C-alpha positions, -999 to 999 in steps of 0.1 A, spaced: 0 0 0 15 34 -10 13 65 11 -16 80 -8 -38 50 -3 -28 49 33 -37 86 37 -71 80 21 -79 50 43 -69 70 75 -90 100 64 -120 77 58 -118 60 92 -113 92 112 -147 103 99 -137 122 68 -126 158 63 -158 171 79 -149 154 112 -115 172 115 -108 206 130 -71 203 122 -42 179 121 -4 180 123 23 154 127 53 149 149 82 126 141 62 94 142 24 101 145 -4 120 130 -22 142 155 -59 150 148 -82 175 165 -115 156 161 -150 170 161 -170 138 170 -150 109 185 -179 86 178 -173 88 141 -137 75 145 -134 38 136 -105 30 158 -106 -7 152 -106 -3 115 -76 21 117 -57 -4 138 -63 -30 112 -49 -9 83 -16 -21 70 11 4 80 -7 18 111 12 8 142 -15 19 166 -40 46 175 -51 63 207 -70 93 221 -46 114 241 -62 144 258 -81 162 231 -60 146 203 -65 115 183 -31 100 174 -24 76 145 11 61 150 29 55 116 66 55 124 90 68 99 65 72 70 45 98 89 58 128 70 50 114 36 15 103 47 9 138 62 19 154 29 -6 132 11 -33 142 37 -25 178 30 -34 172 -6 -67 154 3 -79 178 31 -87 214 26 -95 229 60 -106 265 61 -83 289 79 -112 302 100 -121 269 115 -139 271 148 -120 267 180 -118 230 190 -143 223 217 -125 218 250 -134 188 270 -129 189 308 -93 180 316 -67 190 340 -48 223 337 -15 204 336 -28 182 309 -39 212 288 -6 230 293 15 200 283 -6 193 253 -4 230 242 34 230 246 37 198 226 15 212 198 36 243 196 70 227 198 63 197 174 62 217 141 95 234 150 114 201 156 126 194 120 150 223 118 161 219 154 169 182 149 187 190 117 207 218 134 216 195 164 229 168 141 250 193 121 265 207 153 274 172 164 292 164 132 310 198 132 322 190 168 333 155 158 353 168 127 370 195 149 378 170 177 394 146 152 413 174 135 397 168 101 390 205 96 404 238 109 382 257 133 389 291 117 382 280 81 355 299 62 335 266 56 334 258 94 323 294 101 295 291 75 283 257 87 285 268 124 261 297 114 239 272 96 237 249 126 232 278 151 205 297 132 175 277 143 186 277 179 196 314 181 164 325 164 142 298 180 116 324 191 108 331 155 101 294 149 79 292 179 61 325 170 47 308 139 35 276 156 22 295 186 1 318 164 -14 288 146 -22 271 179 -36 303 195 -53 312 162 -39 347 158 -19 367 132 14 349 124 31 381 112 23 400 143 36 371 163 68 372 143 71 409 150 70 401 188 97 376 182 117 403 165 112 426 195 125 399 218 156 394 197 162 431 190 197 440 202 188 473 220 206 480 252 227 448 249 257 463 231 264 490 257 259 467 286 226 480 300 206 455 321 175 476 325 158 502 304 128 523 313 96 528 294 79 562 299 105 568 326 85 545 350 82 509 336 114 489 340 122 464 313 149 438 321 172 433 292 176 396 287 191 375 259 160 356 246 179 336 220 170 299 222 143 306 247 109 288 247 83 303 271 88 341 265 75 341 229 47 316 238 34 338 266 36 369 244 17 353 215 -9 340 239 -16 376 251 -16 388 215 -45 365 207 -68 381 233 -57 417 226 -60 414 188 -94 397 191 -106 426 214 -95 453 189 -110 434 160 -144 435 177 -144 471 188 -128 488 158 -148 495 127 -141 472 97 -133 503 76 -101 511 96 -96 477 113 -67 467 90 -48 498 101 -55 503 138 -61 468 151 -25 457 144 -10 490 156 -29 490 189 -23 453 195 15 458 192 14 490 214 -4 471 241 13 437 239 48 449 232 54 467 265 35 440 286 55 413 269 89 429 274 82 441 310 63 411 323 56 381 302 89 375 285 110 379 317 85 357 335 88 330 309 126 333 308 130 329 346 104 300 347 125 282 321 157 290 339 145 278 373 129 247 357 163 238 342 180 245 375 154 223 393 161 194 369 198 198 373 194 198 411 175 166 410 201 150 388 229 162 410 211 150 441 209 114 428 223 109 393 216 71 392 180 75 404 172 103 380 188 83 351 170 51 361 136 68 362 139 88 330 155 59 310 132 33 325 99 51 319 106 64 284 89 35 266 58 39 288 57 77 280 60 70 243 33 44 245 10 70 260 21 98 237 34 118 266 71 119 258 69 152 240 63 169 274 101 163 280 112 182 250 108 217 265 128 206 295 157 192 274 157 224 252 157 246 283 186 226 297 206 232 266 196 269 266 207 274 302 237 251 305 248 244 269 242 207 275 215 183 286 219 152 307 182 142 302 187 138 264 216 114 272 191 94 294 167 93 265 195 80 242 200 50 264 163 42 263 164 44 225 191 18 223 173 -4 248 141 -4 227 159 -11 195 179 -39 211 148 -56 225 132 -56 191 164 -71 176 164 -99 202 127 -106 195 136 -110 158 164 -134 166 144 -155 191 109 -155 177 97 -186 158 68 -169 141 79 -156 106 54 -127 106 66 -116 141 102 -118 129 94 -95 99 76 -70 122 105 -70 146 132 -66 119 113 -37 104 114 -20 138 152 -25 144 167 0 120 143 29 127 148 21 164 185 26 163 180 57 143 158 72 170 123 63 158 111 38 184 73 37 179 76 7 154 95 -12 181 71 -2 209 38 -7 192 48 -35 168 70 -56 192 72 -45 228 35 -40 233 30 -77 222 59 -91 242 55 -79 278 88 -95 288 106 -75 261 89 -44 273 101 -50 308 136 -57 295 137 -25 275 125 -4 305 151 -21 328 179 -19 303 172 17 295 170 26 331 202 9 341 221 22 311 209 58 318 218 55 355 254 44 346 257 71 319 244 99 342 267 88 371 296 91 346 286 125 334 271 116 301 253 146 284 242 159 250 253 192 235 224 198 211 188 189 209 187 159 185 166 128 179 186 104 201 200 76 179 231 61 164 236 89 138 233 116 165 261 103 187 284 131 175 261 155 194 271 138 226 309 140 220 326 162 246 329 161 284 312 130 296 314 111 263 331 82 280 300 79 301 278 79 270 299 50 255 298 29 287 261 36 291 254 24 256 273 -8 261 256 -14 294 222 -7 279 226 -31 250 241 -58 272 215 -57 299 186 -53 275 197 -82 253 202 -106 283 169 -97 299 150 -99 266 164 -134 260 153 -144 295 120 -127 298 107 -125 262 82 -154 265 79 -154 303 47 -134 304 31 -146 271 40 -182 266 4 -188 255 7 -162 228 40 -176 216 27 -212 215 -3 -199 195 20 -181 171 40 -214 166 7 -233 161 -5 -206 136 29 -208 118 26 -246 116 -10 -243 105 0 -220 77 20 -248 61 -10 -271 55 -41 -269 34 -73 -257 50 -109 -263 41 -138 -240 51 -172 -255 58 -206 -239 49 -221 -215 76 -256 -224 65 -278 -253 52 -291 -247 17 -284 -247 -20 -255 -233 -40 -263 -202 -60 -243 -200 -93 -223 -168 -96 -240 -158 -128 -273 -157 -109 -260 -132 -83 -272 -97 -93 -244 -77 -77 -214 -77 -101 -190 -70 -73 -198 -105 -60 -206 -123 -93 -173 -111 -108 -154 -120 -76 -139 -85 -73 -133 -88 -36 -120 -123 -37 -131 -159 -42 -168 -160 -38 -196 -185 -32 -234 -179 -29 -259 -199 -8 -296 -198 -8 -302 -207 29 -331 -229 41 -328 -217 77 -324 -182 91 -293 -187 113 -256 -187 102 -228 -205 121 -190 -200 123 -175 -223 97 -142 -226 116 -126 -213 148 -123 -176 143 -120 -141 157 -148 -116 148 -129 -88 131 -158 -66 120 -195 -63 126 -212 -39 101 -234 -13 118 -265 -25 98 -258 -61 111 -262 -75 76 -225 -86 73 -197 -100 95 -160 -102 89 -141 -132 104 -104 -140 107 -102 -178 105 -74 -202 113 -43 -196 92 -51 -159 88 -80 -164 63 -103 -134 61 -139 -144 54 -167 -119 47 -202 -133 53 -228 -109 36 -265 -116 39 -285 -106 8 -280 -81 -20 -284 -43 -12 -297 -52 23 -276 -24 38 -306 -2 29 -327 -21 55 -306 -4 82 -305 -35 104 -342 -43 102 -346 -81 103 -310 -88 113 -297 -99 147 -259 -103 153 -252 -129 181 -215 -120 185 -195 -88 189 -163 -75 174 -132 -90 191 -150 -122 202 -131 -155 198 -156 -181 186 -155 -218 178 -167 -237 148 -205 -241 149 -212 -209 171 -243 -191 160 -232 -157 146 -261 -141 129 -298 -146 123 -320 -128 97 -356 -127 85 -361 -140 49 -396 -126 50 -385 -91 57 -358 -92 31 -381 -105 4 -409 -81 13 -385 -53 3 -379 -70 -31 -344 -79 -22 -324 -111 -27 -316 -131 5 -286 -150 -10 -258 -155 15 -225 -143 0 -192 -158 12 -159 -140 2 -123 -148 10 -112 -112 10 -75 -119 11 -74 -144 -17 -42 -129 -30 -23 -140 1 -27 -177 -8 -13 -198 -36 -47 -213 -43 -83 -207 -33 -108 -231 -48 -146 -234 -45 -151 -271 -38 -189 -271 -44 -202 -251 -73 -238 -266 -74 -262 -287 -54 -270 -287 -17 -247 -279 13 -248 -283 50 -227 -273 80 -203 -302 75 -198 -297 38 -167 -279 28 -171 -249 4 -135 -237 0 -101 -254 -2 -72 -231 5 -35 -237 -1 -7 -216 13 
């Protein structure tokens, strides 16, 4: 499935364009602001090939895609045309802390690509200088230093744009406020305080690389601009609303909000440093050990402002080094699962998660592997925690905000780099050993079922009839989708009775809202659609009763659906039972054993070869 097809399927299952306020993406997941949660088909989304998982997190609906998220997001941008004046997203009741963290994450996420790129570039420059490969005073190094510093030094400009989008105010006025924060007045001559109107003190602070000052300022701009837009006549609004907004917000921002944000950030960074200094091993163990759980819950972005503030305040971050250890732990656990698993499908999933994991994208490992193997998840948490504890005790730290992974290691070169190397070795060793020991300790049943399924996949399977009746030739089925077998190998039955039964042991994968059709996953991964009648969806459930629910595990012979032949025929519709193997292409051969005559619950309809 290509990215465009994946985007179309995701858009359909989140309720379509009309059910979306807005959407964005981070490094690994799409983040939707949804109007009506009931219209989101979460189960169908989870079943889409390429979707690693979904979840509602605060007021966001997140679709986890891993490394392909950017391309899928680009395809969604082509499919979705949201108006710029969309209504404010309705706010459900949630804690103040939850709202603040979610807002910070939404503002910082769009600014991550240039920051990550700059961090990697700074790491490589540092490595080249340390190894003596380039001269520090060369024009090329001066240029690339500027390139790697630009997004950090002018970080308020990046955040001004994303803040304006989140707070729904004018982006260019927000950029003007960022320019005011970065304007070099009073810095060159050493002044620390200037006075507005001879009475309002403004503390002169270097706001480069800062986070909170511009966010606070743009937040105020939203309310001030909205106020002037309402009270000023439309004829002169374009002139006076921006002017008055800047005249009000500028002084308040510089005298109060920006210094407040600056010192909140500084003290937050100092608090984190104090906790790390107080007990390096405990801080490392907690951060490194809980990282997979935070990622699983979509809460890991709340740590980004802290790491960025550490770098802004101290030119380095110990927390980002802790996250690096967890990254290696998660990737190592997935690698061990690949080596040890006996299920070919599981091995493929694990292997596809290893390379992105070591590069820093761990969602494929977490959702595709660790969430299924609890022992591997425990091993990754323990290994990441122990490795981070060792690294922190030995002074490991990062010198740029990067996506922690193998290619970003140059950003950790400097004081404490020995601690980074020892921490990585410890992380990989502990995680590998624990994963080998614990992998199947907590899900032996699942592993044995996987082996059984793998063995089952090597033999032929026959599928019995779910009803007693007569075979209906394909050329007598009025719907060409079924008669031409567009969806897969198809058989029609004219049932004598009004109850259908499970033809094999199965899991109920889908129950259609109108109750006229059921999707089953049978032994060996066979996907069977049982569809009652032609065009019976128009009955809207009248005359149908489903006896199972989605997610049920059922055995052969279990009653799954009943229907009224009388009601169907009274509407002038056909009551033919349609059976379709919807993943026919996955098998070397799918044959219809019976093409005419009578059938019963013991008579096989399909013969399938792997």
